[in-house]
C-alpha positions as a Markdown table, in Angstrom:
| # | Residue | x | y | z |
|---|---|---|---|---|
| 1 | Unk | -22.6 | 27.0 | -20.3 |
| 2 | Unk | -23.7 | 28.1 | -16.5 |
| 3 | Unk | -22.3 | 25.2 | -14.4 |
| 4 | Unk | -23.9 | 26.0 | -11.3 |
| 5 | Unk | -25.5 | 23.1 | -9.4 |
| 6 | Unk | -29.1 | 22.4 | -8.4 |
| 7 | Unk | -30.1 | 22.1 | -4.7 |
| 8 | Unk | -30.0 | 18.2 | -3.7 |
| 9 | Unk | -33.5 | 16.6 | -3.7 |
| 10 | Unk | -34.3 | 13.9 | -1.3 |
| 11 | Unk | -36.9 | 11.2 | -1.5 |
| 12 | Unk | -37.3 | 7.5 | -0.3 |
| 13 | Unk | -38.0 | 4.7 | -2.7 |
| 14 | Unk | -38.8 | 1.0 | -2.0 |
| 15 | Unk | -37.3 | -2.1 | -3.5 |
| 16 | Unk | -38.5 | -5.5 | -2.7 |
| 17 | Unk | -40.3 | -4.2 | 0.4 |
| 18 | Unk | -37.1 | -2.7 | 1.6 |
| 19 | Unk | -36.8 | 1.2 | 2.1 |
| 20 | Unk | -34.1 | 3.3 | 0.5 |
| 21 | Unk | -33.1 | 6.9 | 0.8 |
| 22 | Unk | -32.1 | 8.8 | -2.3 |
| 23 | Unk | -30.6 | 12.4 | -2.6 |
| 24 | Unk | -30.3 | 13.6 | -6.0 |
| 25 | Unk | -28.4 | 16.7 | -7.7 |
| 26 | Unk | -29.6 | 16.9 | -11.3 |
| 27 | Unk | -26.0 | 18.3 | -12.3 |
| 28 | Unk | -24.8 | 21.1 | -14.4 |
| 29 | Unk | -27.4 | 23.8 | -15.2 |
| 30 | Unk | -27.7 | 24.1 | -18.9 |
| 31 | Unk | -28.1 | 20.7 | -20.4 |
| 32 | Unk | -25.4 | 18.5 | -22.0 |
| 33 | Unk | -24.4 | 15.1 | -22.2 |
| 34 | Unk | -23.2 | 14.1 | -18.5 |
| 35 | Unk | -22.6 | 11.0 | -16.6 |
| 36 | Unk | -24.9 | 9.9 | -13.9 |
| 37 | Unk | -23.0 | 9.2 | -10.7 |
| 38 | Unk | -24.3 | 6.9 | -7.7 |
| 39 | Unk | -22.4 | 6.7 | -4.4 |
| 40 | Unk | -23.1 | 3.5 | -2.1 |
| 41 | Unk | -21.8 | 4.3 | 1.7 |
| 42 | Unk | -20.3 | 2.0 | 4.0 |
| 43 | Unk | -21.3 | 0.0 | 7.3 |
| 44 | Unk | -23.3 | 1.9 | 9.7 |
| 45 | Unk | -22.8 | 5.3 | 8.0 |
| 46 | Unk | -25.2 | 7.3 | 5.4 |
| 47 | Unk | -25.1 | 9.5 | 2.4 |
| 48 | Unk | -24.2 | 12.4 | 5.1 |
| 49 | Unk | -20.4 | 11.4 | 5.2 |
| 50 | Unk | -20.3 | 11.7 | 1.4 |
| 51 | Unk | -22.3 | 14.9 | 0.7 |
| 52 | Unk | -18.6 | 16.8 | 0.0 |
| 53 | Unk | -18.1 | 14.4 | -2.8 |
| 54 | Unk | -21.6 | 14.3 | -3.8 |
| 55 | Unk | -21.4 | 18.2 | -4.1 |
| 56 | Unk | -18.0 | 18.2 | -6.3 |
| 57 | Unk | -19.1 | 15.4 | -8.7 |
| 58 | Unk | -22.5 | 17.2 | -9.0 |
| 59 | Unk | -20.8 | 20.0 | -11.2 |
| 60 | Unk | -20.1 | 17.4 | -13.9 |
| 61 | Unk | -23.1 | 15.1 | -13.7 |
| 62 | Unk | -26.2 | 14.1 | -12.5 |
| 63 | Unk | -25.4 | 12.6 | -8.8 |
| 64 | Unk | -27.2 | 10.4 | -6.5 |
| 65 | Unk | -26.4 | 9.4 | -3.0 |
| 66 | Unk | -27.9 | 6.3 | -1.3 |
| 67 | Unk | -29.1 | 5.2 | 2.0 |
| 68 | Unk | -29.2 | 1.7 | 2.3 |
| 69 | Unk | -32.1 | -0.3 | 4.1 |
| 70 | Unk | -31.4 | 0.2 | 8.1 |
| 71 | Unk | -29.2 | 3.3 | 7.3 |
| 72 | Unk | -29.8 | 6.9 | 7.3 |
| 73 | Unk | -33.0 | 6.8 | 8.9 |
| 74 | Unk | -34.5 | 4.3 | 6.8 |
| 75 | Unk | -36.6 | 1.3 | 7.9 |
| 76 | Unk | -34.6 | -1.4 | 9.8 |
| 77 | Unk | -35.2 | -4.7 | 7.9 |
| 78 | Unk | -36.4 | -7.7 | 9.9 |
| 79 | Unk | -33.9 | -10.1 | 8.5 |
| 80 | Unk | -30.7 | -9.9 | 7.9 |
| 81 | Unk | -29.3 | -8.8 | 4.0 |
| 82 | Unk | -26.1 | -10.1 | 2.3 |
| 83 | Unk | -24.2 | -8.2 | 0.3 |
| 84 | Unk | -25.7 | -10.2 | -2.6 |
| 85 | Unk | -29.0 | -9.1 | -1.3 |
| 86 | Unk | -28.1 | -5.5 | -1.1 |
| 87 | Unk | -26.9 | -5.6 | -4.9 |
| 88 | Unk | -30.0 | -7.1 | -5.9 |
| 89 | Unk | -32.3 | -4.5 | -4.2 |
| 90 | Unk | -30.2 | -1.7 | -5.4 |
| 91 | Unk | -30.3 | -3.0 | -9.1 |
| 92 | Unk | -34.1 | -2.3 | -8.9 |
| 93 | Unk | -33.6 | 1.3 | -7.5 |
| 94 | Unk | -31.0 | 2.1 | -10.1 |
| 95 | Unk | -33.7 | 0.8 | -12.9 |
| 96 | Unk | -36.2 | 3.2 | -11.8 |
| 97 | Unk | -33.8 | 6.1 | -11.2 |
| 98 | Unk | -32.3 | 5.5 | -14.6 |
| 99 | Unk | -35.6 | 5.2 | -16.2 |
| 100 | Unk | -36.5 | 8.7 | -15.1 |
| 101 | Unk | -33.1 | 9.9 | -16.6 |
| 102 | Unk | -33.6 | 8.0 | -19.8 |
| 103 | Unk | -30.3 | 6.5 | -19.6 |
| 104 | Unk | -29.1 | 3.2 | -19.4 |
| 105 | Unk | -25.6 | 2.9 | -17.3 |
| 106 | Unk | -24.3 | 4.8 | -14.5 |
| 107 | Unk | -20.8 | 5.5 | -12.5 |
| 108 | Unk | -21.4 | 3.6 | -9.4 |
| 109 | Unk | -19.2 | 4.6 | -6.4 |
| 110 | Unk | -18.7 | 2.5 | -3.4 |
| 111 | Unk | -16.9 | 3.2 | 0.0 |
| 112 | Unk | -15.5 | 0.5 | 2.2 |
| 113 | Unk | -18.7 | -2.0 | 2.6 |
| 114 | Unk | -20.2 | 0.0 | -0.3 |
| 115 | Unk | -17.3 | -1.0 | -2.5 |
| 116 | Unk | -18.3 | -4.7 | -2.0 |
| 117 | Unk | -22.1 | -3.7 | -3.1 |
| 118 | Unk | -20.8 | -1.9 | -6.0 |
| 119 | Unk | -18.8 | -4.9 | -7.0 |
| 120 | Unk | -21.6 | -7.4 | -6.8 |
| 121 | Unk | -23.8 | -5.0 | -8.6 |
| 122 | Unk | -21.5 | -5.0 | -11.4 |
| 123 | Unk | -21.2 | -8.7 | -11.5 |
| 124 | Unk | -24.9 | -9.2 | -11.3 |
| 125 | Unk | -25.8 | -6.2 | -13.4 |
| 126 | Unk | -23.0 | -5.6 | -15.8 |
| 127 | Unk | -25.6 | -3.8 | -18.1 |
| 128 | Unk | -26.2 | -1.2 | -15.4 |
| 129 | Unk | -22.4 | -0.1 | -14.7 |
| 130 | Unk | -20.3 | 1.8 | -17.2 |
| 131 | Unk | -17.7 | 2.2 | -14.9 |
| 132 | Unk | -16.9 | 0.9 | -11.1 |
| 133 | Unk | -14.9 | 3.0 | -8.5 |
| 134 | Unk | -14.2 | 1.4 | -5.4 |
| 135 | Unk | -12.8 | 3.6 | -2.7 |
| 136 | Unk | -11.1 | 2.2 | 0.4 |
| 137 | Unk | -12.5 | -1.2 | -0.6 |
| 138 | Unk | -12.8 | -4.2 | 2.2 |
| 139 | Unk | -12.5 | -6.5 | 3.5 |
| 140 | Unk | -8.7 | -7.4 | 3.2 |
| 141 | Unk | -8.8 | -11.4 | 2.9 |
| 142 | Unk | -5.7 | -11.2 | 5.2 |
| 143 | Unk | -7.5 | -9.0 | 7.7 |
| 144 | Unk | -11.0 | -10.4 | 8.0 |
| 145 | Unk | -11.7 | -11.1 | 11.7 |
| 146 | Unk | -13.9 | -8.7 | 13.9 |
| 147 | Unk | -10.7 | -7.8 | 15.7 |
| 148 | Unk | -8.4 | -7.1 | 13.0 |
| 149 | Unk | -11.0 | -4.8 | 11.5 |
| 150 | Unk | -11.6 | -3.0 | 15.0 |
| 151 | Unk | -8.3 | -2.3 | 15.3 |
| 152 | Unk | -7.6 | -1.2 | 12.1 |
| 153 | Unk | -10.7 | 1.1 | 12.3 |
| 154 | Unk | -9.8 | 2.4 | 15.8 |
| 155 | Unk | -6.4 | 3.4 | 14.3 |
| 156 | Unk | -8.0 | 5.3 | 11.2 |
| 157 | Unk | -10.5 | 6.9 | 13.7 |
| 158 | Unk | -7.6 | 8.4 | 15.6 |
| 159 | Unk | -6.3 | 10.6 | 12.8 |
| 160 | Unk | -9.5 | 11.5 | 10.5 |
| 161 | Unk | -10.9 | 14.8 | 10.7 |
| 162 | Unk | -13.1 | 15.6 | 14.0 |
| 163 | Unk | -15.9 | 16.4 | 12.0 |
| 164 | Unk | -16.1 | 13.4 | 9.8 |
| 165 | Unk | -15.8 | 11.3 | 13.0 |
| 166 | Unk | -18.9 | 13.2 | 14.5 |
| 167 | Unk | -20.9 | 12.3 | 11.3 |
| 168 | Unk | -19.8 | 8.7 | 11.2 |
| 169 | Unk | -20.4 | 8.0 | 15.1 |
| 170 | Unk | -23.7 | 9.8 | 15.0 |
| 171 | Unk | -24.8 | 7.4 | 11.9 |
| 172 | Unk | -23.5 | 4.6 | 14.0 |
| 173 | Unk | -25.6 | 5.3 | 17.0 |
| 174 | Unk | -28.8 | 6.1 | 14.5 |
| 175 | Unk | -28.5 | 2.5 | 13.0 |
| 176 | Unk | -27.9 | 0.9 | 16.5 |
| 177 | Unk | -25.6 | -2.1 | 17.2 |
| 178 | Unk | -28.3 | -4.7 | 16.3 |
| 179 | Unk | -28.3 | -3.9 | 12.6 |
| 180 | Unk | -24.5 | -3.0 | 12.7 |
| 181 | Unk | -23.6 | -6.4 | 13.7 |
| 182 | Unk | -25.8 | -8.2 | 11.5 |
| 183 | Unk | -24.3 | -6.1 | 8.6 |
| 184 | Unk | -20.9 | -6.9 | 9.6 |
| 185 | Unk | -21.5 | -10.7 | 9.5 |
| 186 | Unk | -22.2 | -10.0 | 5.9 |
| 187 | Unk | -19.6 | -7.8 | 5.0 |
| 188 | Unk | -17.0 | -10.0 | 6.6 |
| 189 | Unk | -18.3 | -13.0 | 4.7 |
| 190 | Unk | -18.3 | -11.3 | 1.2 |
| 191 | Unk | -15.0 | -12.1 | -0.8 |
| 192 | Unk | -14.3 | -9.1 | -2.9 |
| 193 | Unk | -11.0 | -10.7 | -4.4 |
| 194 | Unk | -13.3 | -13.8 | -5.8 |
| 195 | Unk | -16.2 | -11.3 | -7.3 |
| 196 | Unk | -14.1 | -8.7 | -8.8 |
| 197 | Unk | -12.6 | -11.0 | -11.5 |
| 198 | Unk | -15.9 | -11.4 | -13.0 |
| 199 | Unk | -16.6 | -7.2 | -13.3 |
| 200 | Unk | -16.6 | -6.3 | -16.8 |
| 201 | Unk | -16.5 | -2.4 | -16.7 |
| 202 | Unk | -13.4 | -0.4 | -16.1 |
| 203 | Unk | -12.5 | 0.0 | -12.4 |
| 204 | Unk | -10.8 | 2.6 | -10.3 |
| 205 | Unk | -9.7 | 1.6 | -7.1 |
| 206 | Unk | -8.9 | 4.7 | -4.6 |
| 207 | Unk | -7.4 | 4.8 | -1.3 |
| 208 | Unk | -5.9 | 7.4 | 1.1 |
| 209 | Unk | -2.1 | 6.4 | 1.2 |
| 210 | Unk | -2.2 | 6.1 | 4.9 |
| 211 | Unk | -5.4 | 4.2 | 5.5 |
| 212 | Unk | -5.1 | 1.3 | 7.7 |
| 213 | Unk | -8.2 | -0.4 | 6.7 |
| 214 | Unk | -7.7 | -0.4 | 3.1 |
| 215 | Unk | -4.2 | -1.2 | 2.6 |
| 216 | Unk | -1.7 | -1.0 | -0.2 |
| 217 | Unk | -1.1 | -4.5 | -0.8 |
| 218 | Unk | -4.8 | -5.4 | -0.8 |
| 219 | Unk | -6.0 | -2.7 | -3.3 |
| 220 | Unk | -2.9 | -3.4 | -5.7 |
| 221 | Unk | -4.1 | -7.1 | -5.5 |
| 222 | Unk | -7.8 | -6.1 | -6.3 |
| 223 | Unk | -6.4 | -4.0 | -9.2 |
| 224 | Unk | -4.3 | -7.2 | -10.5 |
| 225 | Unk | -7.2 | -9.5 | -10.2 |
| 226 | Unk | -9.7 | -7.1 | -12.2 |
| 227 | Unk | -9.9 | -7.2 | -15.9 |
| 228 | Unk | -9.6 | -3.7 | -16.4 |
| 229 | Unk | -8.5 | -2.0 | -13.2 |
| 230 | Unk | -6.0 | 0.7 | -12.0 |
| 231 | Unk | -5.0 | 2.1 | -8.6 |
| 232 | Unk | -5.0 | 5.6 | -7.4 |
| 233 | Unk | -3.7 | 6.8 | -3.9 |
| 234 | Unk | -4.1 | 10.1 | -2.2 |
| 235 | Unk | -1.2 | 11.0 | 0.2 |
| 236 | Unk | -1.7 | 12.5 | 3.5 |
| 237 | Unk | -5.2 | 10.9 | 3.7 |
| 238 | Unk | -6.8 | 7.7 | 5.3 |
| 239 | Unk | -10.0 | 5.6 | 4.9 |
| 240 | Unk | -12.4 | 8.6 | 4.7 |
| 241 | Unk | -10.5 | 10.2 | 1.8 |
| 242 | Unk | -13.7 | 10.6 | 0.0 |
| 243 | Unk | -14.6 | 13.3 | 2.8 |
| 244 | Unk | -11.1 | 14.9 | 3.7 |
| 245 | Unk | -10.0 | 15.0 | 0.0 |
| 246 | Unk | -13.3 | 15.3 | -1.8 |
| 247 | Unk | -12.3 | 17.7 | -4.4 |
| 248 | Unk | -9.3 | 15.5 | -5.3 |
| 249 | Unk | -11.5 | 12.4 | -5.5 |
| 250 | Unk | -14.3 | 13.9 | -7.5 |
| 251 | Unk | -11.7 | 15.2 | -10.1 |
| 252 | Unk | -9.9 | 11.7 | -10.4 |
| 253 | Unk | -13.1 | 10.0 | -11.0 |
| 254 | Unk | -14.0 | 12.4 | -13.6 |
| 255 | Unk | -10.8 | 12.0 | -15.5 |
| 256 | Unk | -11.3 | 8.0 | -15.2 |
| 257 | Unk | -14.7 | 8.3 | -16.5 |
| 258 | Unk | -13.4 | 10.6 | -19.2 |
| 259 | Unk | -10.8 | 8.4 | -20.3 |
| 260 | Unk | -12.1 | 4.9 | -19.9 |
């Protein structure tokens, strides 16, 4: 079988009047029964900082990276969207995408705030989610103030790869302070620990072992509260572990899907 990967295809989809960006790699050439991966980015960012993870996952399955409304150059909504709003809109997008592939479920991967949206999606629409992967999930209930989050993010940024920081800061500028701030309010209001108890799908919580934003005690607590969860840490990496250790993250996700 030829495992070469198709080049990603880009398009825009609308859900409930809101625009999403969709980047799709059909997966390994040669056919076969492969999983469908969906990557949801964090606050202020876009699909771009997940490109390495996207590419690594596309060697083993059909892979989508999404740009949420207001991010990655999509239209900025006129009203604030809660985490639950984003999950509802995302469910419609996924139904459209999966209908084209003739599949019913996918592996949903969320980073940072994207982990909140992925969690809420799995609660609202369990029929769409076969496996849930939360990378650097937020927001730690003991550190959910704007000041605490800003301090942790600054500490993290100081030791992230320069190329990753450049991508993230460029995306921050693109979404703008108004939309970033409104989204931050929604992010801090969402109680991930309360919602994760309702997720039926198997859950993999991943973090860089040196991540000051998504700390070990917080992630371990999410696993304990889940019905079927496990924790995986990657030594020497931080909040952007899906960028700095994309190959290792993809490998652990693939093994998790195969074994659960």
